[in-house]
FIKEVO-136596 format. One record per atom (N, C-alpha, C, O): residue in one letter; x, y, z. Coordinates in steps of 0.001 Angstrom, whole numbers, padded with zeros to 6 digits, always signed. Example, Ala and Ser with C-alpha at 12.3 -4.5 7.8 and 13.67 -1.06 7.14 Angstrom:
A+013190-005690+007800A+012300-004500+007800A+013200-003300+007800A+014236-003319+008465S+012850-002250+007080S+013670-001060+007140S+012900+000030+007870S+013409+001138+008039
END
This chain:
E-101302+006386-061050E-100867+006341-062108E-102800+006691-062774E-103888+006146-062584V-102277+007943-063618V-103948+007985-064412V-103697+008290-065742V-102937+009095-066282V-104721+007247-066274V-104289+007263-068050V-105567+007425-068816V-106695+007283-068344D-105248+007756-070119D-106359+008296-070910D-106095+008582-071963D-104953+008898-072297E-107293+008533-072905E-106978+008857-074180E-107819+009930-074826E-109031+009930-074608Y-107219+010934-075682Y-107459+011963-076113Y-107224+012129-077894Y-106125+011853-078374G-108341+012588-078750G-108495+012508-079881G-107804+014229-080396G-108551+015153-080077L-106914+014507-080893L-106338+016133-080904L-106590+016257-082409L-105800+016951-083048G-107741+015581-083128G-108164+016007-084277G-107097+015682-085671G-106282+014761-085706V-107303+016523-086594V-106231+016604-087713V-104946+017286-087214V-105024+018223-086419K-103785+016838-087659K-102624+017814-087547K-101440+017667-088215K-100990+016521-088214N-100864+018433-088735N-099970+018676-089674N-098697+017228-089386N-098210+016509-090259G-098538+017198-088448G-096953+016011-088304G-097268+015457-086666G-098043+015948-085846L-096578+014535-086560L-095953+014154-085100L-095313+014724-084410L-095644+014613-083230D-094281+015481-084658D-093490+016265-084302D-093951+017285-084049D-093710+017641-082895E-094848+018314-084937E-095440+019223-084267E-096310+019271-083389E-096456+020315-082754T-097080+018184-083145T-098225+017964-082517T-097497+017835-080744T-098053+018364-079782I-095935+016873-080619I-095732+016633-079733I-095002+017720-079297I-094724+017634-078102E-094553+018814-079906E-093748+020021-079361E-095063+020892-078677E-095086+021157-077475M-095974+021228-079469M-097767+021913-079065M-097750+021280-077444M-097572+021830-076358V-097938+020307-077712V-098487+019182-076360V-097335+019131-074905V-097675+018949-073736T-095881+019359-075444T-094928+019429-074290T-094957+020881-074019T-095228+021035-072828G-094811+021881-074555G-095212+023274-074346G-096542+023763-073654G-096418+024841-073072I-097659+023243-073609I-098911+022907-072893I-098493+022608-071944I-098867+023380-071062L-097641+021574-071469L-098180+020847-070119L-096840+021628-069292L-096844+021771-068069G-095475+022194-070371G-094180+022951-069393G-093218+022330-068851G-092427+022750-068006L-093338+020348-069805L-092460+019476-068741L-091166+019718-069784L-091239+020614-070625Q-090153+018991-069694Q-088984+018201-070290Q-089056+017184-070738Q-089241+016255-069952A-088970+016957-071853A-088653+015524-072473A-087514+014893-071832A-086737+015628-071222C-087312+013748-071873C-086296+012746-071451C-085521+011886-072474C-086013+011111-073294E-083938+012230-072226E-083653+011229-073294E-083753+011149-074884E-083351+010291-075669G-084321+012153-075045G-083980+012986-076234G-085657+012408-077381G-085853+012527-078591S-086697+011699-076071S-087592+011126-076550S-088452+011990-077044S-089615+011590-076977D-088288+013161-077576D-089144+014191-078128D-088927+013936-079695D-089884+014013-080465C-087725+013652-080108C-087125+013448-081368C-087898+012481-082437C-087605+011286-082455V-088837+012979-083285V-089632+011700-083935V-089127+011918-085078V-088905+012975-085670P-088805+009907-085602P-088135+010067-087066P-088997+010298-087791P-090214+010335-087608P-088301+010490-088786P-088865+010906-090365P-090095+010270-090612P-089722+009119-090388N-091337+010157-090920N-091936+009385-091349N-092803+008282-090209N-093060+007093-090400A-093058+008935-089276A-093269+007682-087820A-094789+008047-088091A-095247+009088-088563R-095554+006713-087592R-096611+007521-087505R-097003+006745-085876R-098064+006683-085255S-096271+006470-085715S-096618+006688-083796S-094972+006828-082900S-093791+006760-083241H-095515+006994-081966H-094019+007878-080773H-094525+008031-079966H-095646+008468-079706T-093445+007546-079255T-093792+007707-077521T-093076+008481-077160T-092045+008298-077807V-092921+009429-076378V-092431+011260-075477V-092687+010597-074007V-093688+010032-073563L-091459+010862-073432L-091530+010579-071275L-091349+012319-071057L-090608+012988-071777L-091781+012621-070463L-091806+014194-069816L-091474+013825-068444L-091973+012750-068110A-090848+014349-067651A-090722+015111-066716A-090509+016282-065935A-089742+017056-066508G-090927+016699-064799G-091266+018091-064527G-091907+018303-062882G-092698+017497-062391K-091548+019182-062365K-092569+019829-061539K-093464+020973-061721K-093123+021931-062415F-094575+020915-061136F-095542+021845-060851F-095110+022947-059198F-094215+023092-058365V-096311+023409-059521V-096663+024064-058160V-096822+023698-056713V-097810+023014-056442G-096200+023961-055966G-096102+023246-054263G-094635+022011-054735G-094138+021338-053832D-094236+021911-055850D-092873+021158-055476D-093352+019868-055818D-092623+018908-055567M-094511+019677-056375M-095211+018114-056882M-093772+017919-058105M-093110+018735-058745K-093755+016356-057988K-092917+016120-059282K-093844+015218-060352K-094726+014553-059810V-093757+015136-061600V-094495+014443-061843V-093888+013404-063297V-093244+014082-064098L-093987+012372-063561L-093568+011690-064843L-094406+011529-066137L-094746+010346-066125V-094735+011913-066859V-095810+011287-067928V-095205+010746-069330V-094102+011092-069752R-096067+009862-069984R-095660+008779-070843R-096785+009573-072028R-098005+009523-071866L-096303+010102-072902L-097520+010391-073619L-097155+009759-075473L-096310+010078-076310S-098282+008770-075452S-098289+008305-077029S-098982+008288-078035S-100162+007968-077900F-098625+008524-078952F-099248+009204-080106F-099320+008868-081117F-098256+009031-081715G-100316+008310-081869G-100269+007943-083439G-101070+008589-084277G-101971+009311-083849I-100873+008434-085397I-101126+009516-086370I-101696+008646-087475I-100856+007810-087809D-103025+008529-088278D-103621+007946-089506D-103091+008591-090791D-102316+009548-090780A-103556+008008-091888A-103648+008759-093377A-104055+009967-093330A-103355+010885-093758T-105115+010136-092863T-105625+011502-093278T-105090+012281-092252T-105515+013437-092268G-104083+011954-091128G-103774+013178-090427G-104415+013410-088687G-104045+014156-087780N-105329+012560-088767N-105877+012563-087267N-105466+011948-086319N-105410+010720-086374V-105067+012649-085187V-103652+012498-084306V-104665+011922-082558V-105466+012552-081868A-104091+010474-082416A-104885+010557-080948A-103410+010166-080207A-102376+009776-080750M-103714+010439-078621M-102560+010135-077687M-103167+009676-076510M-104214+010200-076130R-102654+008786-075902R-102381+008236-074814R-101565+008718-073677R-100357+008482-073647V-102106+009317-072831V-101517+010134-071350V-101523+009191-070250V-102524+008604-069842A-100082+009055-069691A-100193+007999-068719A-099653+009179-067549A-098448+009343-067740A-100015+009814-066714A-099188+010289-065660A-099595+009803-064341A-100632+009297-063912R-097992+010238-063615R-097808+009625-062611R-096933+010813-061268R-096128+011629-061718G-097112+010792-060190G-096499+012029-059092G-096570+011422-057609G-097217+010538-057047D-095660+012265-057292D-095815+012475-055739D-097133+012275-055131D-097285+011700-054053T-098100+012770-055854T-099737+012039-055576T-100440+011784-056334T-099880+011521-057398Q-101633+011704-056361Q-102922+011502-057350Q-102955+012524-057774Q-102915+012640-058999E-103033+013563-057024E-103426+015262-057330E-102590+015657-058951E-103043+016033-060032A-101201+015356-058471A-099955+015493-059564A-100712+014962-061198A-100908+015488-062294A-100940+013732-060604A-100960+013554-061794A-102741+013640-062621A-102974+013170-063735A-103478+014138-061995A-104865+014511-062215A-104960+015565-062920A-105683+015847-063876I-103656+016492-062012I-103601+017847-062907I-103140+017817-064139I-103591+018741-064817I-102210+016912-064850I-102222+016410-066133I-102906+016394-067037I-102869+017036-068087H-103800+015399-066550H-104961+015501-067293H-106233+016483-067650H-107132+016410-068487G-105865+017512-066544G-106716+018399-066346G-106206+019455-067474G-106766+019605-068560I-105331+019991-067145I-104452+020544-068114I-105035+020230-069886I-105754+020914-070613I-104487+019168-070070I-104663+018619-071732I-106111+018358-071654I-106232+018057-072842S-107145+018254-071246S-108828+018301-070919S-109165+019607-071632S-109857+019786-072635E-108509+020470-070871E-109000+021632-070917E-107935+022692-071995E-108218+023889-072044A-107159+022348-072528A-106228+022774-073780A-107482+022617-075014A-107220+022855-076193
END
C-alpha cells in the first residue's frame, strides 16, 4: 500500500472534486461511495479498476474541505504490484 496526501487548492465542493479525481484516474466508485451527503466537510471514496497490463488496483480517497474551500486529499492505493499503486500516485501528482 502506498499512502500520500495532496493539497488540491480551493474547490467549489467535495462532490465536484470527487468527480474530477475519479475522472482523472479512470476508476469506478465502489458501493455508491462517490455520493457525497449534503453539506459534508469530509468524505471517503473507494475506487477499483484495472490498468494497462491487467493490473488490478484499489484506491481509498479521503477528502476534507475547510471553511475557505481548500480541499485536502489522502490517497491510499494498493494493487497486484507495488508498481500499480505507484502509478496511481504518479497520475495524481502530474494532474
